[in-house]
All heavy atoms as TSV, in Angstrom:
chain	resi	resn	atom	element	x	y	z
A	1	MET	N	N	-1.932	9.268	8.523
A	1	MET	CA	C	-2.759	8.074	8.449
A	1	MET	C	C	-1.838	6.860	8.525
A	1	MET	O	O	-0.906	6.725	7.756
A	1	MET	CB	C	-3.552	8.109	7.139
A	1	MET	CG	C	-4.467	6.941	6.957
A	1	MET	SD	S	-5.711	7.127	5.640
A	1	MET	CE	C	-4.755	7.597	4.224
A	2	ARG	N	N	-2.107	6.007	9.496
A	2	ARG	CA	C	-1.327	4.770	9.629
A	2	ARG	C	C	-1.817	3.752	8.599
A	2	ARG	O	O	-2.945	3.835	8.123
A	2	ARG	CB	C	-1.504	4.183	11.025
A	2	ARG	CG	C	-0.942	5.007	12.150
A	2	ARG	CD	C	-1.187	4.362	13.524
A	2	ARG	NE	N	-2.617	4.215	13.824
A	2	ARG	CZ	C	-3.281	3.055	13.841
A	2	ARG	NH1	N	-2.653	1.935	13.608
A	2	ARG	NH2	N	-4.565	3.001	14.103
A	3	ASN	N	N	-0.953	2.784	8.292
A	3	ASN	CA	C	-1.376	1.733	7.371
A	3	ASN	C	C	-0.604	0.447	7.644
A	3	ASN	O	O	0.428	0.459	8.309
A	3	ASN	CB	C	-1.198	2.184	5.918
A	3	ASN	CG	C	0.247	2.334	5.526
A	3	ASN	OD1	O	0.934	1.353	5.318
A	3	ASN	ND2	N	0.722	3.586	5.456
A	4	ASP	N	N	-1.129	-0.646	7.127
A	4	ASP	CA	C	-0.523	-1.971	7.296
A	4	ASP	C	C	0.128	-2.453	6.002
A	4	ASP	O	O	0.369	-3.659	5.837
A	4	ASP	CB	C	-1.585	-2.984	7.725
A	4	ASP	CG	C	-2.204	-2.642	9.069
A	4	ASP	OD1	O	-1.524	-2.000	9.895
A	4	ASP	OD2	O	-3.379	-3.007	9.282
A	5	LEU	N	N	0.444	-1.533	5.114
A	5	LEU	CA	C	0.959	-1.924	3.800
A	5	LEU	C	C	2.249	-2.725	3.913
A	5	LEU	O	O	2.406	-3.747	3.240
A	5	LEU	CB	C	1.163	-0.680	2.936
A	5	LEU	CG	C	1.563	-0.941	1.495
A	5	LEU	CD1	C	0.503	-1.781	0.784
A	5	LEU	CD2	C	1.779	0.369	0.769
A	6	ARG	N	N	3.169	-2.271	4.743
A	6	ARG	CA	C	4.457	-2.964	4.863
A	6	ARG	C	C	4.259	-4.413	5.312
A	6	ARG	O	O	4.867	-5.329	4.752
A	6	ARG	CB	C	5.355	-2.211	5.845
A	6	ARG	CG	C	6.729	-2.812	5.978
A	6	ARG	CD	C	7.552	-2.067	7.016
A	6	ARG	NE	N	8.904	-2.555	6.999
A	6	ARG	CZ	C	9.959	-1.821	6.722
A	6	ARG	NH1	N	9.822	-0.556	6.460
A	6	ARG	NH2	N	11.150	-2.341	6.710
A	7	GLN	N	N	3.406	-4.630	6.301
A	7	GLN	CA	C	3.169	-5.984	6.803
A	7	GLN	C	C	2.506	-6.859	5.732
A	7	GLN	O	O	2.850	-8.031	5.574
A	7	GLN	CB	C	2.295	-5.945	8.062
A	7	GLN	CG	C	2.967	-5.299	9.260
A	7	GLN	CD	C	2.835	-3.772	9.280
A	7	GLN	OE1	O	2.351	-3.154	8.339
A	7	GLN	NE2	N	3.292	-3.166	10.364
A	8	LEU	N	N	1.548	-6.287	5.011
A	8	LEU	CA	C	0.872	-7.057	3.962
A	8	LEU	C	C	1.843	-7.422	2.848
A	8	LEU	O	O	1.848	-8.548	2.348
A	8	LEU	CB	C	-0.303	-6.243	3.397
A	8	LEU	CG	C	-1.484	-6.053	4.354
A	8	LEU	CD1	C	-2.432	-5.001	3.805
A	8	LEU	CD2	C	-2.206	-7.369	4.568
A	9	ARG	N	N	2.672	-6.454	2.467
A	9	ARG	CA	C	3.645	-6.705	1.403
A	9	ARG	C	C	4.643	-7.780	1.842
A	9	ARG	O	O	4.923	-8.722	1.095
A	9	ARG	CB	C	4.369	-5.388	1.064
A	9	ARG	CG	C	5.441	-5.532	0.004
A	9	ARG	CD	C	6.093	-4.197	-0.276
A	9	ARG	NE	N	6.736	-3.590	0.866
A	9	ARG	CZ	C	7.916	-3.980	1.371
A	9	ARG	NH1	N	8.565	-4.987	0.829
A	9	ARG	NH2	N	8.431	-3.353	2.413
A	10	ALA	N	N	5.152	-7.660	3.058
A	10	ALA	CA	C	6.132	-8.624	3.566
A	10	ALA	C	C	5.527	-10.021	3.677
A	10	ALA	O	O	6.200	-11.016	3.389
A	10	ALA	CB	C	6.661	-8.156	4.913
A	11	ALA	N	N	4.276	-10.101	4.084
A	11	ALA	CA	C	3.621	-11.397	4.227
A	11	ALA	C	C	3.542	-12.141	2.896
A	11	ALA	O	O	3.513	-13.367	2.865
A	11	ALA	CB	C	2.227	-11.219	4.817
A	12	GLN	N	N	3.503	-11.390	1.804
A	12	GLN	CA	C	3.451	-12.016	0.477
A	12	GLN	C	C	4.831	-12.108	-0.158
A	12	GLN	O	O	4.955	-12.512	-1.317
A	12	GLN	CB	C	2.479	-11.262	-0.423
A	12	GLN	CG	C	1.054	-11.378	0.097
A	12	GLN	CD	C	0.016	-11.109	-0.964
A	12	GLN	OE1	O	0.330	-10.936	-2.137
A	12	GLN	NE2	N	-1.225	-11.084	-0.559
A	13	GLY	N	N	5.858	-11.696	0.560
A	13	GLY	CA	C	7.225	-11.800	0.048
A	13	GLY	C	C	7.512	-10.878	-1.115
A	13	GLY	O	O	8.357	-11.192	-1.968
A	14	LEU	N	N	6.831	-9.752	-1.150
A	14	LEU	CA	C	7.008	-8.807	-2.252
A	14	LEU	C	C	7.990	-7.705	-1.867
A	14	LEU	O	O	7.983	-7.226	-0.740
A	14	LEU	CB	C	5.672	-8.139	-2.600
A	14	LEU	CG	C	4.563	-9.027	-3.117
A	14	LEU	CD1	C	3.246	-8.259	-3.128
A	14	LEU	CD2	C	4.908	-9.513	-4.514
A	15	SER	N	N	8.795	-7.288	-2.812
A	15	SER	CA	C	9.625	-6.101	-2.620
A	15	SER	C	C	8.769	-4.869	-2.905
A	15	SER	O	O	7.682	-4.971	-3.498
A	15	SER	CB	C	10.827	-6.125	-3.569
A	15	SER	OG	O	10.389	-5.959	-4.908
A	16	GLN	N	N	9.256	-3.732	-2.488
A	16	GLN	CA	C	8.538	-2.491	-2.812
A	16	GLN	C	C	8.454	-2.313	-4.322
A	16	GLN	O	O	7.448	-1.853	-4.847
A	16	GLN	CB	C	9.240	-1.291	-2.171
A	16	GLN	CG	C	9.122	-1.262	-0.675
A	16	GLN	CD	C	9.843	-0.089	-0.048
A	16	GLN	OE1	O	10.746	0.496	-0.652
A	16	GLN	NE2	N	9.456	0.262	1.178
A	17	GLN	N	N	9.513	-2.687	-5.027
A	17	GLN	CA	C	9.536	-2.571	-6.493
A	17	GLN	C	C	8.449	-3.456	-7.114
A	17	GLN	O	O	7.716	-3.012	-8.007
A	17	GLN	CB	C	10.910	-2.978	-7.019
A	17	GLN	CG	C	11.053	-2.879	-8.519
A	17	GLN	CD	C	11.129	-1.449	-9.003
A	17	GLN	OE1	O	11.683	-0.589	-8.330
A	17	GLN	NE2	N	10.570	-1.175	-10.159
A	18	GLU	N	N	8.349	-4.688	-6.646
A	18	GLU	CA	C	7.358	-5.618	-7.203
A	18	GLU	C	C	5.935	-5.130	-6.942
A	18	GLU	O	O	5.077	-5.198	-7.823
A	18	GLU	CB	C	7.557	-7.015	-6.611
A	18	GLU	CG	C	8.835	-7.681	-7.071
A	18	GLU	CD	C	9.192	-8.918	-6.273
A	18	GLU	OE1	O	8.855	-8.995	-5.058
A	18	GLU	OE2	O	9.838	-9.803	-6.856
A	19	LEU	N	N	5.681	-4.651	-5.733
A	19	LEU	CA	C	4.336	-4.152	-5.433
A	19	LEU	C	C	4.045	-2.902	-6.252
A	19	LEU	O	O	2.944	-2.747	-6.788
A	19	LEU	CB	C	4.193	-3.854	-3.941
A	19	LEU	CG	C	2.820	-3.334	-3.510
A	19	LEU	CD1	C	1.712	-4.323	-3.881
A	19	LEU	CD2	C	2.800	-3.030	-2.032
A	20	GLY	N	N	5.026	-2.031	-6.370
A	20	GLY	CA	C	4.841	-0.836	-7.185
A	20	GLY	C	C	4.486	-1.179	-8.628
A	20	GLY	O	O	3.580	-0.599	-9.212
A	21	GLN	N	N	5.188	-2.157	-9.182
A	21	GLN	CA	C	4.902	-2.578	-10.560
A	21	GLN	C	C	3.495	-3.152	-10.672
A	21	GLN	O	O	2.786	-2.881	-11.635
A	21	GLN	CB	C	5.928	-3.608	-11.028
A	21	GLN	CG	C	7.293	-3.004	-11.290
A	21	GLN	CD	C	8.344	-4.058	-11.638
A	21	GLN	OE1	O	8.188	-5.236	-11.341
A	21	GLN	NE2	N	9.422	-3.596	-12.245
A	22	ALA	N	N	3.083	-3.927	-9.697
A	22	ALA	CA	C	1.747	-4.532	-9.724
A	22	ALA	C	C	0.653	-3.470	-9.647
A	22	ALA	O	O	-0.435	-3.651	-10.197
A	22	ALA	CB	C	1.601	-5.522	-8.570
A	23	LEU	N	N	0.953	-2.369	-8.950
A	23	LEU	CA	C	-0.052	-1.319	-8.756
A	23	LEU	C	C	0.112	-0.150	-9.713
A	23	LEU	O	O	-0.698	0.776	-9.709
A	23	LEU	CB	C	0.014	-0.816	-7.309
A	23	LEU	CG	C	-0.323	-1.853	-6.240
A	23	LEU	CD1	C	-0.030	-1.298	-4.855
A	23	LEU	CD2	C	-1.768	-2.294	-6.355
A	24	GLY	N	N	1.175	-0.175	-10.515
A	24	GLY	CA	C	1.379	0.903	-11.484
A	24	GLY	C	C	1.933	2.179	-10.881
A	24	GLY	O	O	1.672	3.272	-11.382
A	25	VAL	N	N	2.715	2.036	-9.793
A	25	VAL	CA	C	3.356	3.198	-9.173
A	25	VAL	C	C	4.833	2.864	-8.945
A	25	VAL	O	O	5.258	1.720	-9.096
A	25	VAL	CB	C	2.684	3.599	-7.836
A	25	VAL	CG1	C	1.242	4.009	-8.068
A	25	VAL	CG2	C	2.770	2.473	-6.814
A	26	SER	N	N	5.604	3.841	-8.537
A	26	SER	CA	C	7.034	3.640	-8.335
A	26	SER	C	C	7.322	3.010	-6.967
A	26	SER	O	O	6.491	3.055	-6.059
A	26	SER	CB	C	7.776	4.971	-8.430
A	26	SER	OG	O	7.443	5.779	-7.314
A	27	ARG	N	N	8.527	2.457	-6.833
A	27	ARG	CA	C	8.989	1.935	-5.553
A	27	ARG	C	C	9.007	3.050	-4.519
A	27	ARG	O	O	8.672	2.848	-3.358
A	27	ARG	CB	C	10.399	1.341	-5.698
A	27	ARG	CG	C	10.957	0.761	-4.397
A	27	ARG	CD	C	12.461	0.574	-4.453
A	27	ARG	NE	N	13.191	1.828	-4.620
A	27	ARG	CZ	C	13.400	2.709	-3.629
A	27	ARG	NH1	N	12.957	2.475	-2.423
A	27	ARG	NH2	N	14.063	3.817	-3.873
A	28	GLN	N	N	9.373	4.244	-4.958
A	28	GLN	CA	C	9.428	5.384	-4.048
A	28	GLN	C	C	8.046	5.713	-3.495
A	28	GLN	O	O	7.913	6.104	-2.329
A	28	GLN	CB	C	10.029	6.607	-4.749
A	28	GLN	CG	C	11.501	6.472	-5.054
A	28	GLN	CD	C	11.773	5.749	-6.384
A	28	GLN	OE1	O	10.861	5.292	-7.061
A	28	GLN	NE2	N	13.042	5.645	-6.747
A	29	THR	N	N	7.019	5.572	-4.303
A	29	THR	CA	C	5.658	5.817	-3.826
A	29	THR	C	C	5.271	4.802	-2.765
A	29	THR	O	O	4.721	5.166	-1.718
A	29	THR	CB	C	4.657	5.764	-4.996
A	29	THR	OG1	O	4.984	6.804	-5.925
A	29	THR	CG2	C	3.224	5.934	-4.520
A	30	ILE	N	N	5.589	3.542	-2.998
A	30	ILE	CA	C	5.285	2.506	-2.003
A	30	ILE	C	C	6.039	2.802	-0.712
A	30	ILE	O	O	5.464	2.730	0.388
A	30	ILE	CB	C	5.666	1.097	-2.537
A	30	ILE	CG1	C	4.837	0.762	-3.793
A	30	ILE	CG2	C	5.482	0.041	-1.439
A	30	ILE	CD1	C	3.345	0.721	-3.590
A	31	ASN	N	N	7.298	3.161	-0.830
A	31	ASN	CA	C	8.101	3.488	0.359
A	31	ASN	C	C	7.506	4.675	1.111
A	31	ASN	O	O	7.386	4.635	2.340
A	31	ASN	CB	C	9.539	3.785	-0.061
A	31	ASN	CG	C	10.425	4.028	1.145
A	31	ASN	OD1	O	10.491	3.200	2.047
A	31	ASN	ND2	N	11.087	5.163	1.173
A	32	ALA	N	N	7.118	5.711	0.413
A	32	ALA	CA	C	6.547	6.901	1.056
A	32	ALA	C	C	5.237	6.569	1.767
A	32	ALA	O	O	4.978	7.060	2.872
A	32	ALA	CB	C	6.336	8.007	0.027
A	33	ILE	N	N	4.427	5.724	1.174
A	33	ILE	CA	C	3.168	5.321	1.817
A	33	ILE	C	C	3.468	4.499	3.067
A	33	ILE	O	O	2.880	4.728	4.124
A	33	ILE	CB	C	2.277	4.538	0.832
A	33	ILE	CG1	C	1.813	5.460	-0.302
A	33	ILE	CG2	C	1.072	3.928	1.564
A	33	ILE	CD1	C	1.159	4.735	-1.456
A	34	GLU	N	N	4.384	3.548	2.953
A	34	GLU	CA	C	4.726	2.720	4.112
A	34	GLU	C	C	5.282	3.554	5.259
A	34	GLU	O	O	5.028	3.247	6.417
A	34	GLU	CB	C	5.754	1.656	3.710
A	34	GLU	CG	C	5.171	0.543	2.881
A	34	GLU	CD	C	6.173	-0.556	2.575
A	34	GLU	OE1	O	7.352	-0.449	2.963
A	34	GLU	OE2	O	5.763	-1.533	1.926
A	35	GLN	N	N	6.037	4.582	4.928
A	35	GLN	CA	C	6.638	5.439	5.959
A	35	GLN	C	C	5.660	6.480	6.495
A	35	GLN	O	O	5.992	7.224	7.417
A	35	GLN	CB	C	7.862	6.164	5.384
A	35	GLN	CG	C	8.971	5.248	4.918
A	35	GLN	CD	C	9.595	4.455	6.048
A	35	GLN	OE1	O	9.817	5.000	7.126
A	35	GLN	NE2	N	9.849	3.176	5.828
A	36	GLY	N	N	4.463	6.568	5.894
A	36	GLY	CA	C	3.472	7.535	6.333
A	36	GLY	C	C	3.760	8.949	5.871
A	36	GLY	O	O	3.202	9.911	6.387
A	37	ARG	N	N	4.642	9.085	4.870
A	37	ARG	CA	C	4.977	10.405	4.340
A	37	ARG	C	C	4.050	10.828	3.204
A	37	ARG	O	O	4.109	11.955	2.739
A	37	ARG	CB	C	6.435	10.429	3.842
A	37	ARG	CG	C	7.451	10.335	4.956
A	37	ARG	CD	C	8.872	10.446	4.454
A	37	ARG	NE	N	9.279	9.213	3.791
A	37	ARG	CZ	C	9.586	9.118	2.499
A	37	ARG	NH1	N	9.561	10.166	1.735
A	37	ARG	NH2	N	9.927	7.962	1.987
A	38	TYR	N	N	3.228	9.901	2.720
A	38	TYR	CA	C	2.351	10.181	1.591
A	38	TYR	C	C	1.074	9.372	1.763
A	38	TYR	O	O	1.133	8.156	2.004
A	38	TYR	CB	C	3.068	9.795	0.290
A	38	TYR	CG	C	2.217	9.854	-0.945
A	38	TYR	CD1	C	1.831	11.063	-1.510
A	38	TYR	CD2	C	1.785	8.679	-1.569
A	38	TYR	CE1	C	1.053	11.114	-2.644
A	38	TYR	CE2	C	1.013	8.717	-2.710
A	38	TYR	CZ	C	0.650	9.929	-3.245
A	38	TYR	OH	O	-0.124	9.963	-4.370
A	39	ASP	N	N	-0.054	10.044	1.674
A	39	ASP	CA	C	-1.345	9.351	1.692
A	39	ASP	C	C	-1.764	9.085	0.253
A	39	ASP	O	O	-1.807	10.017	-0.563
A	39	ASP	CB	C	-2.407	10.193	2.395
A	39	ASP	CG	C	-2.156	10.308	3.890
A	39	ASP	OD1	O	-1.530	9.408	4.467
A	39	ASP	OD2	O	-2.591	11.315	4.476
A	40	PRO	N	N	-2.071	7.843	-0.073
A	40	PRO	CA	C	-2.422	7.530	-1.458
A	40	PRO	C	C	-3.766	8.146	-1.846
A	40	PRO	O	O	-4.617	8.410	-0.994
A	40	PRO	CB	C	-2.507	6.000	-1.463
A	40	PRO	CG	C	-2.872	5.657	-0.071
A	40	PRO	CD	C	-2.188	6.675	0.795
A	41	SER	N	N	-3.923	8.345	-3.145
A	41	SER	CA	C	-5.223	8.785	-3.652
A	41	SER	C	C	-6.239	7.674	-3.399
A	41	SER	O	O	-5.870	6.515	-3.171
A	41	SER	CB	C	-5.127	9.067	-5.158
A	41	SER	OG	O	-4.856	7.846	-5.846
A	42	LEU	N	N	-7.510	8.018	-3.448
A	42	LEU	CA	C	-8.548	7.003	-3.245
A	42	LEU	C	C	-8.463	5.891	-4.292
A	42	LEU	O	O	-8.524	4.707	-3.933
A	42	LEU	CB	C	-9.935	7.645	-3.230
A	42	LEU	CG	C	-11.089	6.687	-2.972
A	42	LEU	CD1	C	-10.920	5.922	-1.659
A	42	LEU	CD2	C	-12.405	7.447	-2.972
A	43	PRO	N	N	-8.274	6.210	-5.582
A	43	PRO	CA	C	-8.144	5.113	-6.561
A	43	PRO	C	C	-6.970	4.182	-6.254
A	43	PRO	O	O	-7.088	2.960	-6.393
A	43	PRO	CB	C	-7.942	5.844	-7.894
A	43	PRO	CG	C	-8.628	7.157	-7.700
A	43	PRO	CD	C	-8.357	7.519	-6.261
A	44	LEU	N	N	-5.840	4.747	-5.811
A	44	LEU	CA	C	-4.690	3.894	-5.477
A	44	LEU	C	C	-4.981	3.067	-4.223
A	44	LEU	O	O	-4.651	1.881	-4.168
A	44	LEU	CB	C	-3.428	4.748	-5.282
A	44	LEU	CG	C	-2.164	3.973	-4.876
A	44	LEU	CD1	C	-1.859	2.844	-5.864
A	44	LEU	CD2	C	-0.989	4.945	-4.769
A	45	ALA	N	N	-5.607	3.653	-3.235
A	45	ALA	CA	C	-5.959	2.904	-2.027
A	45	ALA	C	C	-6.896	1.749	-2.370
A	45	ALA	O	O	-6.752	0.647	-1.828
A	45	ALA	CB	C	-6.604	3.837	-1.002
A	46	ILE	N	N	-7.821	1.981	-3.261
A	46	ILE	CA	C	-8.749	0.914	-3.677
A	46	ILE	C	C	-7.989	-0.179	-4.423
A	46	ILE	O	O	-8.224	-1.370	-4.202
A	46	ILE	CB	C	-9.898	1.495	-4.524
A	46	ILE	CG1	C	-10.796	2.363	-3.634
A	46	ILE	CG2	C	-10.689	0.382	-5.204
A	46	ILE	CD1	C	-11.831	3.162	-4.389
A	47	ARG	N	N	-7.054	0.185	-5.302
A	47	ARG	CA	C	-6.250	-0.822	-6.015
A	47	ARG	C	C	-5.450	-1.665	-5.020
A	47	ARG	O	O	-5.334	-2.886	-5.168
A	47	ARG	CB	C	-5.311	-0.171	-7.032
A	47	ARG	CG	C	-6.017	0.375	-8.243
A	47	ARG	CD	C	-5.111	0.560	-9.458
A	47	ARG	NE	N	-3.851	1.186	-9.231
A	47	ARG	CZ	C	-3.607	2.503	-9.301
A	47	ARG	NH1	N	-4.581	3.333	-9.598
A	47	ARG	NH2	N	-2.397	2.982	-9.116
A	48	MET	N	N	-4.886	-1.010	-4.009
A	48	MET	CA	C	-4.140	-1.742	-2.983
A	48	MET	C	C	-5.053	-2.709	-2.247
A	48	MET	O	O	-4.686	-3.869	-2.020
A	48	MET	CB	C	-3.520	-0.764	-1.984
A	48	MET	CG	C	-2.396	0.037	-2.554
A	48	MET	SD	S	-1.793	1.251	-1.355
A	48	MET	CE	C	-0.311	1.771	-2.197
A	49	ALA	N	N	-6.214	-2.242	-1.860
A	49	ALA	CA	C	-7.149	-3.098	-1.140
A	49	ALA	C	C	-7.548	-4.304	-1.991
A	49	ALA	O	O	-7.567	-5.437	-1.498
A	49	ALA	CB	C	-8.382	-2.289	-0.734
A	50	ARG	N	N	-7.832	-4.079	-3.242
A	50	ARG	CA	C	-8.202	-5.192	-4.126
A	50	ARG	C	C	-7.039	-6.164	-4.300
A	50	ARG	O	O	-7.238	-7.381	-4.326
A	50	ARG	CB	C	-8.656	-4.656	-5.482
A	50	ARG	CG	C	-10.014	-4.006	-5.414
A	50	ARG	CD	C	-10.444	-3.506	-6.768
A	50	ARG	NE	N	-11.779	-2.908	-6.678
A	50	ARG	CZ	C	-12.282	-2.070	-7.562
A	50	ARG	NH1	N	-11.582	-1.729	-8.623
A	50	ARG	NH2	N	-13.484	-1.575	-7.391
A	51	TYR	N	N	-5.835	-5.622	-4.428
A	51	TYR	CA	C	-4.653	-6.467	-4.618
A	51	TYR	C	C	-4.483	-7.427	-3.433
A	51	TYR	O	O	-4.175	-8.600	-3.624
A	51	TYR	CB	C	-3.405	-5.598	-4.778
A	51	TYR	CG	C	-2.169	-6.399	-5.066
A	51	TYR	CD1	C	-1.865	-6.793	-6.369
A	51	TYR	CD2	C	-1.313	-6.791	-4.045
A	51	TYR	CE1	C	-0.748	-7.545	-6.640
A	51	TYR	CE2	C	-0.183	-7.547	-4.304
A	51	TYR	CZ	C	0.086	-7.916	-5.606
A	51	TYR	OH	O	1.200	-8.678	-5.861
A	52	PHE	N	N	-4.685	-6.911	-2.229
A	52	PHE	CA	C	-4.507	-7.740	-1.034
A	52	PHE	C	C	-5.810	-8.381	-0.558
A	52	PHE	O	O	-5.827	-9.020	0.497
A	52	PHE	CB	C	-3.908	-6.901	0.100
A	52	PHE	CG	C	-2.470	-6.522	-0.139
A	52	PHE	CD1	C	-2.123	-5.209	-0.429
A	52	PHE	CD2	C	-1.472	-7.476	-0.110
A	52	PHE	CE1	C	-0.799	-4.855	-0.661
A	52	PHE	CE2	C	-0.143	-7.141	-0.345
A	52	PHE	CZ	C	0.192	-5.823	-0.618
A	53	ALA	N	N	-6.875	-8.240	-1.321
A	53	ALA	CA	C	-8.187	-8.813	-0.958
A	53	ALA	C	C	-8.622	-8.338	0.426
A	53	ALA	O	O	-9.073	-9.129	1.273
A	53	ALA	CB	C	-8.172	-10.333	-1.044
A	54	LYS	N	N	-8.463	-7.050	0.655
A	54	LYS	CA	C	-8.863	-6.412	1.909
A	54	LYS	C	C	-9.747	-5.217	1.575
A	54	LYS	O	O	-9.860	-4.817	0.421
A	54	LYS	CB	C	-7.623	-5.892	2.671
A	54	LYS	CG	C	-6.585	-6.916	3.000
A	54	LYS	CD	C	-6.937	-7.644	4.256
A	54	LYS	CE	C	-5.828	-8.614	4.670
A	54	LYS	NZ	N	-6.201	-9.382	5.835
A	55	THR	N	N	-10.347	-4.631	2.597
A	55	THR	CA	C	-11.030	-3.363	2.394
A	55	THR	C	C	-10.024	-2.243	2.639
A	55	THR	O	O	-8.985	-2.455	3.280
A	55	THR	CB	C	-12.213	-3.201	3.367
A	55	THR	OG1	O	-11.697	-3.120	4.704
A	55	THR	CG2	C	-13.199	-4.353	3.249
A	56	VAL	N	N	-10.335	-1.061	2.147
A	56	VAL	CA	C	-9.454	0.090	2.385
A	56	VAL	C	C	-9.299	0.307	3.890
A	56	VAL	O	O	-8.197	0.574	4.381
A	56	VAL	CB	C	-10.014	1.354	1.689
A	56	VAL	CG1	C	-9.240	2.592	2.109
A	56	VAL	CG2	C	-9.981	1.180	0.171
A	57	GLU	N	N	-10.401	0.137	4.620
A	57	GLU	CA	C	-10.358	0.345	6.075
A	57	GLU	C	C	-9.498	-0.687	6.801
A	57	GLU	O	O	-9.034	-0.435	7.912
A	57	GLU	CB	C	-11.778	0.325	6.651
A	57	GLU	CG	C	-12.636	1.486	6.208
A	57	GLU	CD	C	-13.311	1.243	4.852
A	57	GLU	OE1	O	-13.132	0.156	4.262
A	57	GLU	OE2	O	-14.007	2.144	4.391
A	58	GLU	N	N	-9.310	-1.849	6.209
A	58	GLU	CA	C	-8.454	-2.860	6.830
A	58	GLU	C	C	-6.975	-2.553	6.628
A	58	GLU	O	O	-6.128	-3.085	7.335
A	58	GLU	CB	C	-8.767	-4.251	6.274
A	58	GLU	CG	C	-10.109	-4.787	6.723
A	58	GLU	CD	C	-10.458	-6.113	6.074
A	58	GLU	OE1	O	-10.312	-6.243	4.833
A	58	GLU	OE2	O	-10.882	-7.014	6.811
A	59	ILE	N	N	-6.653	-1.713	5.654
A	59	ILE	CA	C	-5.261	-1.364	5.372
A	59	ILE	C	C	-4.897	-0.001	5.953
A	59	ILE	O	O	-3.830	0.168	6.524
A	59	ILE	CB	C	-4.994	-1.367	3.848
A	59	ILE	CG1	C	-5.241	-2.771	3.281
A	59	ILE	CG2	C	-3.560	-0.902	3.551
A	59	ILE	CD1	C	-5.141	-2.855	1.776
A	60	PHE	N	N	-5.797	0.974	5.826
A	60	PHE	CA	C	-5.513	2.339	6.253
A	60	PHE	C	C	-6.345	2.692	7.479
A	60	PHE	O	O	-7.534	2.405	7.525
A	60	PHE	CB	C	-5.799	3.317	5.111
A	60	PHE	CG	C	-4.904	3.075	3.933
A	60	PHE	CD1	C	-5.329	2.284	2.883
A	60	PHE	CD2	C	-3.633	3.608	3.891
A	60	PHE	CE1	C	-4.493	2.028	1.799
A	60	PHE	CE2	C	-2.797	3.365	2.825
A	60	PHE	CZ	C	-3.226	2.568	1.774
A	61	HIS	N	N	-5.680	3.310	8.452
A	61	HIS	CA	C	-6.317	3.620	9.725
A	61	HIS	C	C	-6.173	5.109	10.011
A	61	HIS	O	O	-5.049	5.616	10.087
A	61	HIS	CB	C	-5.677	2.810	10.846
A	61	HIS	CG	C	-5.498	1.359	10.485
A	61	HIS	ND1	N	-6.541	0.460	10.515
A	61	HIS	CD2	C	-4.425	0.686	10.032
A	61	HIS	CE1	C	-6.090	-0.738	10.118
A	61	HIS	NE2	N	-4.811	-0.621	9.824
A	62	VAL	N	N	-7.295	5.778	10.169
A	62	VAL	CA	C	-7.272	7.191	10.507
A	62	VAL	C	C	-7.067	7.312	12.013
A	62	VAL	O	O	-7.757	6.671	12.793
A	62	VAL	CB	C	-8.592	7.874	10.090
A	62	VAL	CG1	C	-8.580	9.344	10.494
A	62	VAL	CG2	C	-8.812	7.724	8.598
A	63	ASP	N	N	-6.101	8.112	12.396
A	63	ASP	CA	C	-5.806	8.291	13.828
A	63	ASP	C	C	-6.824	9.159	14.498
A	63	ASP	O	O	-7.455	9.966	13.983
A	63	ASP	CB	C	-4.416	8.895	14.001
A	63	ASP	CG	C	-3.331	7.926	13.560
A	63	ASP	OD1	O	-3.545	6.718	13.677
A	63	ASP	OD2	O	-2.274	8.403	13.099
């Protein structure tokens, strides 16, 4: 599953560590999601969408 997390995070000037802290996950989790090595759980995807004021579908794209 592709995602726009890296672009959204960069646009707000956040490090992976800062975003991880805001969402209650590790920097490694943010990195794995950005690299497409890990698909977040639905609750985490919803938290991400709310954090960036987007819908889940605007961040995550099913190929």
